[in-house]
N, C-alpha and C positions, 0 to 999 in steps of 0.2 A: 602453441605459439613457438615460433622459431627465431633464430638469431637474425634472420633477414628483416624481421619486423622491428629491429631495435629503434630506429628513429621514431616510429610511431609510438612505441611503448614509453620511451623516455623523453618524449617531446615536452612534457610539462614538468619535468623535474626542476625543483628550484635550484638556483645557482649558488654555489660557494666559490667566491673569488679570493684569490690570494693576494698578498701585498707584493710590491715589486721585488723581483729576484728571489721570492720564496719558492719558486717552482724548481729551482736548480736541483735540489736534493731528489725530488721526484723524478726529474728527467734522467738522473743518474741511476735510478733503479729503486729508490725507496718507496714505501707504501704509506708512510705516516704523515699526518698533518697536525701541527700543534696549534692551539688557539691563538698564540701571538703571531702566527703567520697569516692569519686571515684578515682581509680587508673588511672590517666590521662596519664601515660606513656604507659600503655597497651591499654587504651580506651580514646584516645584524644577527647575532647569534640567537637573540631571543625570539626569532621567528621560526626557529627550528625545534622539533622535538627529538628526544633521544631515539636514535635508530632510523631517522629519516634518511632516505637516499637522496643524493645530490648530484648535480652536474658540476664537476670541478673545473675551474678555469684559472689560468694565470692572470696576472694583473692587467693584461691587455685583452682579456676575454677569449683567448685561444683555449680549446678543449684540452684538458689534461686526463679526463676519464670520468668514470662513475665511481662514487664513493658513498659511504654512510657516515653519519655524523652523530656525536653526542656533545651538544653545546655546553654541558656542565663539566666535561672532562678536559684535563689539560692536554692529553693525547686526544685531540678533538675529532679527527676524521681519519678513515683508513680507506685506501684506494682498493676497489674491487676489480676494476678493469681500466685499461687505458684507452678504451673506446666507449661509446654509448651502447654498451651491451645490455640485453634484457636480464639483468641480475635478478628480476622478480620471477623468473620462469624455472620450471623444473629442468628443462633441457640445458640451461646454462650450467646448473650445478651438476647434472649428470656428466657434462663434459669435464668439469673440474675433478669429479670423483674418478672418471676414467683415466685422466692424466696422472693422478696419484697412484691409482691401482697398477697402471702399467709398470711404474718404477718398482713397486714392492714385489710384484709377481716376477720381475726380472731377477730380483735378488734372493728371494726366499721361496723355498719349495713348499713350506707349510704355511697355512693362512693365519699366522700369528705375528702381528706387527702393528706399528703405528701407521694407520692408513692415510690420515691427513694431519700435517703438522703446521697449522696456522699459516703465517706469512710465507713460510718456506714453500708451501704448496699453493700460494696465492689465494689462500682462504683465511684472511686475517680474523683472528678471534675464534677459530674453530679447531677443535681437536677431535679426531676419531681414531679409537683403537679397535682393531679387529681380533676377535677371539673365535676364529673359524666362522660359525653360523650366527655369532652374536656380535653386535657392534656396541661400543660404549662412546657416547658423544658428550663432549663438554663445549659450552660456549661461554665466553668471557666478556663479550661486548653487547651493548644494546642493539647494534646493527645486526649482529648474527642472531640475537634473540628474536627480532622481528622477522627474520628470514627462516627461522628454524623449521616451521612446518613444511616449507618448500624443500629444504635441504633433507629432511627426513624422507619425503616422497622420492627424492632423487636417489638417495641411498637404497631405498627399497627396490626401486625399479632397476638400478644398476647391479646390485648384489643379492637381491632376494633373501635377506637374512631371516633367520628364524625369530630374531627379536632384536630390538634396539632399546638400550637403556640410556636415559639422560642422567648423567652424574653432574648436574649443575648445583652442587652443594659445597663448592670450595670458597675460601675467603677472597680469592682473587676477583670475585664478582662484585665485591664491595666498592671497588674503584669506579664502577659504572652505575652504582646504586641499584643493582639487580638483586632480586630475592634469591635465596638459596632453596633448592628443591631437588628431589630425586624422584623419577617416575619411569615407568616402562612406556615408551612412546608407540611401540608396535609389537605384535607377537608376544612371546613368552620369554622370560629371562630367569634362569635359575640363580640362586644365591652364589653358587660355585660353578665354575666351568673348568674343564681340563685343557691345558695348553702344552705344547712341546717347545722347549728352548734348548738349543745345543744338544739335541738328542735326549734330554731329560724331561720327564713328565712332571707337571705341577697342577695343583688345583688353585685357581685364582679366585679370590673373593670379590666379585664384581660389585655387590651391593654394600658390603660392610668394610671393604678394604680401603687402602689409601689411593687417592687420586682416581684412576679408572679401574684400579684393582691390581694392576701389574706395572712394572717398570721395564719397558722394552728397551729403554735407551742404553743400558749397560750390557746388552746381549754380547757384543763383540769383546768387551773388556772381561766379561766372565769367561768367554772362551779362551782368551789369553791366559787368564789365571789358571785355568785348568791344566795347562801344560806344566806348571811348576809344582803341583800339589802331591803327586803320587808318593806315598809313604811318609807324608809329613803331617804334623799336628797343625790344625787351622783354627784360628779364632776369628769368628765373623760378628763384628759389632754393627749395630742398628740392622740387624738381619732381616726384619720384616718376616716374610714367610719362608725364607731359606734359599732365595734364588742363588746366592753366591755359595752358601755353605753346603746345600744339598748337592749342587753341581760338583763341588769340590770332592764330596764323599763319593759321588758316582765316578769321578775321575781318578780315584784311588787314594784319597787322603786317609791316613791311618785313623785319625779321629778329628771330629769337628765340633766346636762349641759355638752355638748361636746365641747371641745376646740381644734382647730387645725389651723395651719398656711396656710392650703390649703383650698381655697374656694370650689374647686371641691369635695374635700373629705367631707366637711361639707354638701354639697348638697347631697352626698351619705348618710350621717347620716339622713337627712330628708326623703330621699327616703326609707331607710330601716326601719325607724320608722313607716312611713305610711304603708309599706308592712306588718307590724306586728300589726297594729291597736293600736299603742301607741304614735302617733305623738303629742297628747295633753300634754304628760308628758316629751317630749324631746325637749330641745332647744339647740341652738348652739351659739358659740362665736368665731369669727374669730380673730386670732392673735397669736404672739409668747407666748408660755406657761409661760415663766419667766415673761414677761410683764403683761399678764392677771392675773397671781397670785398676782403681786404687786398691780394691780388695785383693785382686789377682797379684799385684805388685807386692803387697804386704805378705801374701801367702807364698811368694817365691815361685809362682806359676810361670812357666815359659812355654812359648809356642814357636813353631818354625815360620808360620806365616800368619800375619794379622791383616784383616780386611776392614777398612774404614770406609763406609759409605753412608755418611751422616746426611740428615736433612740440610737444607740451606741455612747456614748461619748468617748469611748476609742477604736478606731479602730486599733491602733498600740501601741506597748509597750511603745514607746516614748511619747504617749499621756496621759500616766497614771496619772501623777500629775494634769494636767489641767482637765482631765476627772473626777478625784476624786472631785475636787473643784466644778465642774458643778453638779455632783450628790448631793453633800453636800448642795449647794445653793438651788437646786431644792426641795429637801426634807424639808429643813428648811421652805421654803415658803409654801409648801403643808401643813405641820403641823400647820402653823399659820392660815390656813382657816378651820381647823377641829374644830368641837365642842368638848367640854369636853367628854371623853369617845367616841371618834371617831375612825374610822378604816381607816388606810392607807395601800393601796396596792401598794407597791413600786417594780418595775421590772427593770431588766437590761438585755440587749442582748449583752453586752460587754464581750467577753471571758476573756480579761485582767482584768476584775473586778471580784474577787473571791466572792463567796456567803458570806463568813465571813466578807469581807470588806464592802459589802452592809449593812449588819447588823450593823457594827460599825458605818457606816455613819448615819444610823437611830438612834442609840443610842446617838451619839453626837448631833444630831438635837434636840432630845427630852431633853437632859440635858441642852442645851443652852436655852430652854424655861421653864425649871423647871418642866418638865412633866415626868411621869412614862411611860415606854415603855414595852409592853409584846408582844412577838412574838407568834402568834397563829397558824400559819401554814407557811410552806415553800414549793414552788413549783419549778418545772423545766419544760423543754420542754416535750411535750407529746410523747407517745411511737411510733408515726409515725415519730419522729426524734430520733431514738435510739442513744445511746452513744457507740462509739467504745472504749472498755476498755484500749486499748493501745494508743489511740489518744485523749488526754484531750481536744483538740481544738473542738471536736464534742459535748462537753458539755458546752454550752455557756449561756443558759437562766436561770435566777434567778427570783424568785418572793417571796416577804416577806409580809405576812399579819400581820399587827401590830396594836395593840390597844394602843391609846394614851390617858392617863389620866392626869388630872391637879388638883391634890387635895391640891393646894397651893405649897409652896416651898418644893421641895422634896430633 
């Protein structure tokens, strides 16, 4: 089936019609439709099932495109195409995969990257990470779940992977009442696969690790940090399997201490350090980062560089106040284990924490300690996580490289 047959394929799609003027955001480039924007007299939501494809129209009946719907969700529908394209076909998704692949191959010489990043690659609700011959797929919406078999076939035809793993076991699926599961969709997938990032080798735990097994989004920020570390002591908090810390050791850090609450993640640190021949300069400490920082402060330990890459403390807007307090407390303690003229790399993956808020948190923390703060660099997610200009939620990652000086009372 080809794109030329779109009218025939989609002729019988049910219509989802919007209220007056609710098309404007979509016309400006957005892909989301909320339940209160729908003309429920013309398009009663109770006639749709979760994941149904629909013909999206404005209030006058003019075509806006092809979308999928979940009538139980506040974020009710997402646009897949601005035409009546055959989104039920493998060829449609092969084209989307090709478009995404062209960008990544232009940027990266090695086949390790986020291949598809949801709305930013015009594939709302779909994430695909590439680990050379293995793909890890996550879907977060009922619409993508319904299309999953077709998408898997498109990925197989376009990339011929040795294996495809579905990591649909995250709590983000609860918003659409989707079950959690993990399974191999095709081929064979090992528990661990080797990747290369910034010239350093790692073993990524695809089946037992966090999210898809690796965090490609900080690749460029880790490369930036590597310029600062030669000859210095580094403390890597929330280290996971050592992406920051092991790279710092490979870049010449005199010693690296990786801290994580997961014993299996810390075993990954040791394995990755050994893999790169720097095990003698990498040590680990098991525990909660807040508690470990307090213990290091009490023991008078000091580091030249501290890396803070915590999980999202603000997952929902209502968590903002508590999340700000957590970021504040964490950064204050991190500064207290820095030497004079130390470097703090402070990151946040909370969309609801703006970059300027993170910088203000660092400023308050420095002032409380009578220190001077200089922002040297600021980073964001890498280009394999492109930002959709109409959807600010796609820009979530912040990283601030800050110099902390203590020249007496400032």
